[in-house]
C-alpha positions as CSV (number, residue, x, y, z in Angstrom):
1,M,5.6,-6.6,1.3
2,S,2.5,-6.4,3.4
3,D,3.5,-3.0,4.8
4,V,3.4,-1.3,1.4
5,I,0.6,1.3,0.9
6,S,-0.8,1.9,-2.5
7,L,-2.9,5.0,-3.3
8,R,-4.4,6.4,-6.5
9,F,-5.6,9.9,-7.2
10,E,-7.2,11.1,-10.5
11,S,-8.4,14.6,-11.4
12,K,-10.0,15.9,-14.5
13,L,-8.4,19.2,-15.6
14,Q,-9.5,21.7,-18.2
15,A,-6.0,22.9,-19.2
16,P,-4.1,21.8,-22.3
17,E,-1.7,18.9,-21.9
18,G,1.3,21.2,-22.3
19,R,0.2,23.5,-19.5
20,V,-0.4,20.6,-17.2
21,W,3.0,19.2,-18.1
22,E,4.7,22.6,-17.4
23,W,2.9,22.7,-14.0
24,I,3.8,19.1,-12.8
25,T,7.5,19.5,-13.8
26,S,8.0,23.0,-12.3
27,V,9.3,23.7,-8.8
28,K,6.7,26.4,-8.5
29,G,3.8,24.1,-9.5
30,I,5.0,21.3,-7.2
31,S,5.6,23.8,-4.3
32,T,2.1,25.3,-4.8
33,E,0.6,21.8,-4.6
34,M,2.4,20.8,-1.4
35,W,1.9,24.0,0.5
36,P,1.2,24.3,3.5
37,F,2.0,20.7,4.3
38,F,5.5,20.6,2.9
39,R,8.3,22.7,1.4
40,M,10.9,20.9,-0.5
41,T,14.3,22.3,-1.6
42,A,15.8,22.3,-5.1
43,P,19.3,23.3,-6.2
44,K,19.9,26.9,-7.0
45,G,19.0,27.6,-10.6
46,V,16.5,24.7,-10.9
47,S,13.0,25.9,-11.7
48,S,11.8,22.8,-13.5
49,L,12.9,19.3,-14.6
50,N,14.0,21.0,-17.8
51,D,16.9,22.5,-15.8
52,V,18.2,19.1,-14.7
53,Q,20.2,16.5,-16.6
54,I,18.0,13.5,-16.3
55,K,19.7,10.1,-16.3
56,L,17.1,7.4,-15.6
57,G,17.8,5.6,-12.3
58,V,20.5,8.0,-11.2
59,R,19.9,10.6,-8.4
60,M,19.4,14.1,-9.9
61,F,19.8,16.0,-6.6
62,R,18.9,15.8,-2.9
63,S,15.8,17.6,-1.8
64,Y,15.2,18.4,1.9
65,V,11.6,18.2,3.2
66,F,10.2,20.7,5.7
67,L,6.9,19.9,7.4
68,F,4.7,23.0,7.3
69,G,7.5,24.8,5.6
70,V,9.8,25.0,8.7
71,L,10.4,21.7,10.5
72,P,13.1,19.6,8.7
73,I,11.7,16.1,8.7
74,D,13.1,14.2,5.7
75,Y,15.2,14.1,2.5
76,S,14.5,12.7,-0.9
77,D,17.2,11.7,-3.4
78,M,15.2,12.7,-6.4
79,T,15.5,9.9,-8.9
80,L,13.4,9.2,-12.1
81,L,13.0,5.7,-13.5
82,E,10.9,6.9,-16.4
83,F,10.5,10.3,-18.1
84,N,8.2,10.8,-21.1
85,V,8.0,14.5,-22.0
86,G,4.4,15.6,-22.1
87,E,3.0,12.3,-20.8
88,G,4.4,11.6,-17.3
89,F,7.1,10.1,-15.2
90,I,7.9,7.6,-12.5
91,E,9.9,8.9,-9.6
92,Q,11.3,6.3,-7.2
93,S,13.5,8.2,-4.7
94,P,15.3,6.9,-1.7
95,M,14.0,8.8,1.4
96,G,15.0,8.9,5.0
97,S,11.4,8.1,6.2
98,M,10.5,5.5,3.6
99,K,11.8,2.0,2.8
100,L,10.1,2.6,-0.6
101,W,8.7,5.7,-2.3
102,R,7.4,5.4,-5.8
103,H,5.3,8.1,-7.4
104,E,3.9,7.6,-10.9
105,R,2.3,10.7,-12.4
106,R,0.6,10.5,-15.8
107,I,-1.3,12.9,-18.1
108,V,-3.9,11.0,-20.1
109,P,-6.7,12.0,-22.4
110,C,-10.1,12.4,-20.8
111,P,-12.5,10.0,-22.5
112,S,-15.6,12.1,-21.5
113,D,-14.1,15.4,-22.5
114,P,-11.8,15.9,-25.6
115,N,-10.8,19.4,-24.2
116,G,-9.7,18.0,-20.8
117,V,-7.1,15.7,-19.5
118,L,-6.8,13.4,-16.5
119,L,-3.9,13.7,-14.1
120,V,-3.3,10.4,-12.4
121,D,-1.0,9.9,-9.4
122,Q,-0.2,6.4,-8.4
123,L,1.7,6.1,-5.1
124,T,3.4,3.0,-3.7
125,F,5.2,3.6,-0.4
126,Q,6.4,1.8,2.7
127,P,7.0,4.0,5.8
128,R,9.8,3.0,8.2
129,M,7.5,3.7,11.1
130,T,4.0,4.8,12.1
131,R,2.5,3.2,9.0
132,R,-1.1,4.1,9.6
133,L,-0.4,7.7,10.5
134,V,1.9,8.3,7.6
135,G,-0.5,6.6,5.2
136,W,-3.3,8.8,6.5
137,F,-1.2,11.9,6.2
138,I,0.1,11.2,2.7
139,R,-3.5,10.6,1.6
140,R,-4.6,14.0,3.0
141,V,-1.6,15.7,1.3
142,F,-2.5,14.2,-2.1
143,L,-6.2,15.1,-1.8
144,H,-5.0,18.6,-1.1
145,R,-2.6,18.5,-4.0
146,H,-5.4,17.5,-6.4
147,A,-7.7,20.2,-5.0
148,V,-4.9,22.7,-5.8
149,L,-4.4,21.3,-9.3
150,K,-8.2,21.7,-10.0
151,A,-8.1,25.3,-8.6
152,N,-5.2,26.3,-10.8
153,L,-5.7,24.2,-13.9
154,G,-9.5,24.2,-14.1
155,G,-11.5,21.2,-12.9
156,P,-14.5,20.4,-10.8
157,T,-14.1,21.3,-7.2
158,S,-14.0,18.6,-4.5
159,K,-14.9,18.7,-0.8
160,F,-11.2,19.5,-0.1
161,S,-10.9,22.5,-2.4
162,G,-11.1,26.0,-1.2
163,R,-9.9,27.5,2.0
164,K,-12.0,25.5,4.5
165,G,-10.9,21.9,3.6
166,P,-7.1,22.3,3.7
167,R,-7.1,24.7,6.6
168,R,-9.3,22.3,8.7
169,T,-6.9,19.5,7.8
170,V,-3.8,21.6,8.8
171,Q,-5.5,22.5,12.1
172,R,-6.1,18.8,12.8
173,L,-2.5,18.0,11.9
174,W,-1.1,20.5,14.4
175,I,-2.8,18.5,17.1
176,L,-1.0,15.4,15.9
177,M,2.5,17.0,15.8
178,P,3.7,15.5,19.1
179,Y,3.1,12.0,17.6
180,I,4.8,12.5,14.3
């Protein structure tokens, strides 16, 4: 599969493992990470993965994806292949825009800091079209997500953290809107 894109993101966080786990499995945490790029829906009454009956390999629910919070662009049939409480998960969800979407998210001990953890996102995806643009955009979204994680869960800042980086990226993306 030569069209497959693989990206890896890693952030050192100063929060306890339990707090990081709570964040990465909550609708509020995920929504905060994705804003302002995306808004995703969840069924009424679902505020975290704890509220969903998880059967590995079986769709939990359909989530609709809104670009910049308003423009409906996609759906994701939220499916977990692996779920290890407090450690991480593998989500491989059928999506309208992707031939393949696989997101592995892990919390691992930080070798250089016993009080910190590393949050690792490994993405493997294959867009149905505009591969280079989608790859560029997803990379920007995950750089932003990790900046938000660091800002909320304690971690060294990066060049994308704070108001300037994401705002500048969003302004550039508005220019690209006719091509998406």
